[in-house]
GUDOTOR-771828 format. One record per residue (C-alpha): residue number from 1; residue in three letters; z, x, y. Coordinates in nm, 3 decimals, decimal comma, always signed. Layout:
% GUDOTOR-771828
   k   r      zz      xx      yy
 NUM ALA       Z       X       Y
...
***
This chain:
% GUDOTOR-771828
   k   r      zz      xx      yy
   1 MET  -0,913  -3,496  -1,143
   2 THR  -1,108  -3,816  -1,187
   3 LYS  -1,424  -3,947  -1,027
   4 VAL  -1,395  -4,278  -0,844
   5 GLU  -1,607  -4,485  -0,606
   6 ILE  -1,500  -4,610  -0,266
   7 GLU  -1,662  -4,924  -0,129
   8 THR  -1,793  -4,877  +0,225
   9 PRO  -1,996  -5,108  +0,451
  10 ASP  -2,308  -4,912  +0,349
  11 GLY  -2,255  -4,868  -0,022
  12 ARG  -2,029  -4,693  -0,270
  13 ALA  -1,918  -4,340  -0,194
  14 PRO  -1,843  -4,122  -0,498
  15 ALA  -1,514  -3,941  -0,458
  16 TYR  -1,288  -3,708  -0,649
  17 LEU  -0,927  -3,810  -0,690
  18 TRP  -0,634  -3,593  -0,790
  19 ASP  -0,392  -3,875  -0,858
  20 ASN  -0,054  -3,710  -0,811
  21 ALA  +0,260  -3,891  -0,702
  22 GLY  +0,295  -3,693  -0,381
  23 PRO  +0,179  -3,770  -0,026
  24 ASN  -0,186  -3,856  +0,033
  25 VAL  -0,439  -3,607  +0,170
  26 LEU  -0,786  -3,718  +0,277
  27 PHE  -1,023  -3,424  +0,232
  28 PHE  -1,340  -3,399  +0,441
  29 ILE  -1,592  -3,167  +0,276
  30 ASP  -1,811  -2,921  +0,461
  31 GLY  -2,173  -2,964  +0,562
  32 ILE  -2,310  -2,804  +0,245
  33 GLY  -2,220  -3,102  +0,030
  34 MET  -2,030  -3,170  -0,289
  35 ARG  -2,021  -2,878  -0,533
  36 PRO  -1,776  -2,682  -0,749
  37 ALA  -1,650  -2,447  -0,477
  38 ILE  -1,541  -2,727  -0,244
  39 ARG  -1,374  -2,906  -0,535
  40 GLU  -1,180  -2,585  -0,601
  41 VAL  -1,019  -2,623  -0,259
  42 GLY  -0,918  -2,980  -0,342
  43 GLU  -0,778  -2,860  -0,674
  44 ARG  -0,564  -2,601  -0,500
  45 ILE  -0,420  -2,860  -0,261
  46 ALA  -0,352  -3,100  -0,546
  47 ALA  -0,171  -2,824  -0,736
  48 LYS  +0,097  -2,847  -0,466
  49 GLY  +0,160  -3,204  -0,574
  50 TYR  -0,049  -3,390  -0,317
  51 ARG  -0,261  -3,692  -0,402
  52 VAL  -0,600  -3,569  -0,281
  53 VAL  -0,900  -3,793  -0,214
  54 MET  -1,231  -3,612  -0,157
  55 PRO  -1,522  -3,848  -0,074
  56 ASP  -1,882  -3,735  -0,078
  57 LEU  -1,975  -3,762  +0,290
  58 PHE  -2,345  -3,760  +0,199
  59 TYR  -2,348  -4,053  -0,042
  60 ARG  -2,619  -4,224  +0,162
  61 LEU  -2,862  -3,962  +0,028
  62 GLY  -2,817  -4,093  -0,325
  63 GLU  -2,801  -3,829  -0,597
  64 TYR  -2,863  -3,484  -0,454
  65 THR  -2,813  -3,118  -0,532
  66 ALA  -2,621  -2,924  -0,270
  67 PRO  -2,807  -2,619  -0,141
  68 ASP  -2,700  -2,272  -0,253
  69 PRO  -2,473  -2,153  +0,030
  70 LYS  -2,581  -1,792  -0,001
  71 GLN  -2,945  -1,893  +0,035
  72 MET  -2,860  -2,139  +0,310
  73 PHE  -2,679  -1,875  +0,517
  74 ALA  -2,955  -1,618  +0,463
  75 LYS  -3,263  -1,832  +0,519
  76 PRO  -3,283  -2,052  +0,830
  77 GLU  -3,562  -2,259  +0,676
  78 ILE  -3,328  -2,376  +0,398
  79 MET  -3,063  -2,468  +0,654
  80 LYS  -3,324  -2,657  +0,855
  81 GLU  -3,453  -2,843  +0,549
  82 TRP  -3,102  -2,951  +0,445
  83 TRP  -2,998  -3,069  +0,790
  84 GLY  -3,329  -3,250  +0,821
  85 LYS  -3,217  -3,462  +0,528
  86 VAL  -2,867  -3,537  +0,650
  87 VAL  -2,902  -3,563  +1,029
  88 SER  -3,002  -3,928  +1,020
  89 ILE  -2,698  -4,030  +0,815
  90 ALA  -2,440  -3,795  +0,968
  91 THR  -2,378  -4,016  +1,270
  92 ALA  -2,052  -4,092  +1,449
  93 GLU  -2,095  -4,462  +1,377
  94 ASN  -2,145  -4,405  +1,004
  95 PHE  -1,852  -4,169  +0,975
  96 GLU  -1,615  -4,400  +1,163
  97 LYS  -1,701  -4,681  +0,920
  98 ASP  -1,654  -4,447  +0,629
  99 ILE  -1,319  -4,310  +0,744
 100 ARG  -1,186  -4,664  +0,780
 101 ALA  -1,303  -4,742  +0,426
 102 TYR  -1,145  -4,423  +0,289
 103 LEU  -0,811  -4,499  +0,455
 104 ASP  -0,820  -4,859  +0,332
 105 TRP  -0,890  -4,738  -0,022
 106 ILE  -0,604  -4,488  -0,010
 107 GLY  -0,374  -4,763  +0,112
 108 ALA  -0,082  -4,544  +0,220
 109 PRO  +0,065  -4,607  +0,564
 110 LYS  +0,044  -4,236  +0,652
 111 VAL  -0,194  -3,965  +0,533
 112 GLY  -0,271  -3,606  +0,608
 113 CYS  -0,628  -3,493  +0,665
 114 THR  -0,799  -3,161  +0,620
 115 GLY  -1,160  -3,073  +0,680
 116 TYR  -1,403  -2,782  +0,679
 117 CYS  -1,707  -2,717  +0,900
 118 MET  -1,834  -3,065  +0,999
 119 GLY  -1,544  -3,202  +0,794
 120 GLY  -1,308  -3,028  +1,035
 121 ARG  -1,456  -3,231  +1,316
 122 LEU  -1,408  -3,548  +1,110
 123 SER  -1,045  -3,460  +1,045
 124 ILE  -0,985  -3,453  +1,421
 125 VAL  -1,193  -3,769  +1,471
 126 ALA  -0,983  -3,945  +1,207
 127 ALA  -0,666  -3,854  +1,397
 128 GLU  -0,820  -3,982  +1,722
 129 THR  -0,960  -4,304  +1,580
 130 PHE  -0,675  -4,401  +1,349
 131 PRO  -0,362  -4,263  +1,517
 132 ASP  -0,131  -4,503  +1,333
 133 ARG  -0,250  -4,378  +0,993
 134 VAL  -0,301  -4,003  +1,035
 135 ALA  +0,021  -3,802  +1,048
 136 ALA  -0,140  -3,458  +1,025
 137 ALA  -0,492  -3,324  +1,069
 138 ALA  -0,621  -2,975  +0,995
 139 ALA  -0,964  -2,841  +1,082
 140 TYR  -1,088  -2,509  +0,941
 141 HIS  -1,395  -2,330  +1,073
 142 PRO  -1,486  -2,658  +1,247
 143 GLY  -1,796  -2,716  +1,455
 144 GLY  -1,888  -2,970  +1,718
 145 LEU  -1,541  -3,015  +1,867
 146 VAL  -1,669  -2,945  +2,218
 147 THR  -2,011  -3,082  +2,308
 148 ASP  -2,180  -3,230  +2,613
 149 LYS  -2,197  -3,575  +2,454
 150 PRO  -1,968  -3,870  +2,536
 151 ASP  -1,825  -3,873  +2,183
 152 SER  -1,718  -3,508  +2,193
 153 PRO  -1,374  -3,489  +2,024
 154 HIS  -1,223  -3,284  +2,305
 155 LEU  -1,266  -3,583  +2,537
 156 HIS  -1,071  -3,825  +2,318
 157 LEU  -0,757  -3,639  +2,224
 158 ALA  -0,515  -3,860  +2,418
 159 SER  -0,487  -4,115  +2,137
 160 ILE  -0,368  -3,861  +1,879
 161 ARG  -0,016  -3,891  +1,742
 162 ALA  -0,067  -3,654  +1,452
 163 LYS  +0,036  -3,291  +1,433
 164 ILE  -0,280  -3,079  +1,453
 165 PHE  -0,379  -2,740  +1,317
 166 VAL  -0,712  -2,584  +1,413
 167 GLY  -0,819  -2,274  +1,226
 168 ALA  -1,126  -2,151  +1,411
 169 ALA  -1,373  -1,882  +1,305
 170 LYS  -1,479  -1,578  +1,503
 171 GLU  -1,835  -1,531  +1,628
 172 ASP  -1,903  -1,899  +1,561
 173 GLN  -2,202  -2,051  +1,740
 174 SER  -2,091  -2,402  +1,644
 175 PHE  -1,750  -2,344  +1,808
 176 THR  -1,778  -2,055  +2,050
 177 ASP  -1,483  -1,866  +2,197
 178 GLU  -1,529  -2,055  +2,522
 179 GLN  -1,534  -2,389  +2,340
 180 GLN  -1,226  -2,286  +2,146
 181 ARG  -1,039  -2,218  +2,470
 182 THR  -1,156  -2,553  +2,606
 183 PHE  -1,036  -2,742  +2,300
 184 ASP  -0,701  -2,567  +2,286
 185 ALA  -0,645  -2,635  +2,656
 186 ALA  -0,742  -3,000  +2,610
 187 MET  -0,487  -3,039  +2,329
 188 THR  -0,221  -2,881  +2,547
 189 ALA  -0,309  -3,110  +2,838
 190 ALA  -0,286  -3,411  +2,605
 191 LYS  +0,062  -3,294  +2,498
 192 ILE  -0,039  -3,283  +2,131
 193 ASP  +0,189  -3,107  +1,885
 194 HIS  -0,060  -2,849  +1,771
 195 GLN  -0,135  -2,494  +1,667
 196 PHE  -0,462  -2,318  +1,734
 197 VAL  -0,548  -1,997  +1,550
 198 GLN  -0,868  -1,796  +1,542
 199 PHE  -0,886  -1,647  +1,193
 200 ASP  -1,030  -1,301  +1,140
 201 ALA  -1,320  -1,449  +0,947
 202 LYS  -1,657  -1,609  +1,005
 203 HIS  -1,767  -1,972  +0,987
 204 GLY  -1,748  -2,091  +0,626
 205 TRP  -1,488  -1,843  +0,501
 206 VAL  -1,277  -2,085  +0,292
 207 PRO  -1,508  -2,202  +0,006
 208 SER  -1,558  -1,930  -0,254
 209 ASP  -1,936  -1,971  -0,278
 210 THR  -2,033  -1,871  +0,076
 211 PRO  -2,144  -1,519  +0,165
 212 VAL  -1,870  -1,502  +0,429
 213 HIS  -1,588  -1,607  +0,195
 214 ASP  -1,277  -1,404  +0,270
 215 VAL  -1,007  -1,409  +0,002
 216 ALA  -0,722  -1,298  +0,226
 217 GLN  -0,811  -1,535  +0,509
 218 ALA  -0,863  -1,821  +0,263
 219 GLU  -0,509  -1,763  +0,136
 220 LYS  -0,385  -1,768  +0,495
 221 HIS  -0,565  -2,100  +0,535
 222 TYR  -0,368  -2,245  +0,241
 223 GLU  -0,042  -2,117  +0,387
 224 THR  -0,106  -2,284  +0,722
 225 LEU  -0,231  -2,607  +0,564
 226 PHE  +0,068  -2,640  +0,332
 227 ALA  +0,304  -2,570  +0,621
 228 LEU  +0,141  -2,844  +0,826
 229 LEU  +0,152  -3,098  +0,544
 230 ALA  +0,509  -3,015  +0,448
 231 SER  +0,625  -3,058  +0,807
 232 THR  +0,465  -3,403  +0,846
 233 LEU  +0,434  -3,575  +0,510
***
């Protein structure tokens, strides 16, 4: 693993690179920020031989310390304070510019994407916005896939050419059961090659540092992700 910087229209985004010779995977981190536990997930993917690129989605903050997930999940005021910092930079316009820069930096004609929490949403958005580049997109415990806003991902699925895997969480207020049914139905209506699974785990179960981390379900996540990537890349 090496640390690199990716030039974007708004600055230089630090990123971690596992520079293997295999197919490229663009990794969208979760909403808690860059920290050891999310890098562990990238490490595990890279161990399969993939060339993994993990940009820091919050580089516009400058240097920062990610909040402690256990404290963040337990204390709403910590969650509110963190999102108060990032809400102004976590815009659709910013992320679209960033995704284009990440893909340009990677350079490969086809990539796979995976994302977690808000990164899951970005994985789907990448497949919608850059259909010629994204061959596979996975989203685990994603949020914000069905909203009442014009840029809601469920409204823009028709452009997707990638194979999609959505691993939803149970009892998830950011992606409720009703919203999950809506998104799955929208993918079916758009004739997207996809799989939709609700895991027996709560939002945030994949990274090892969250209070809802589930070892067995995290392993299942790797199995489904590696199957998706192997079938497309």
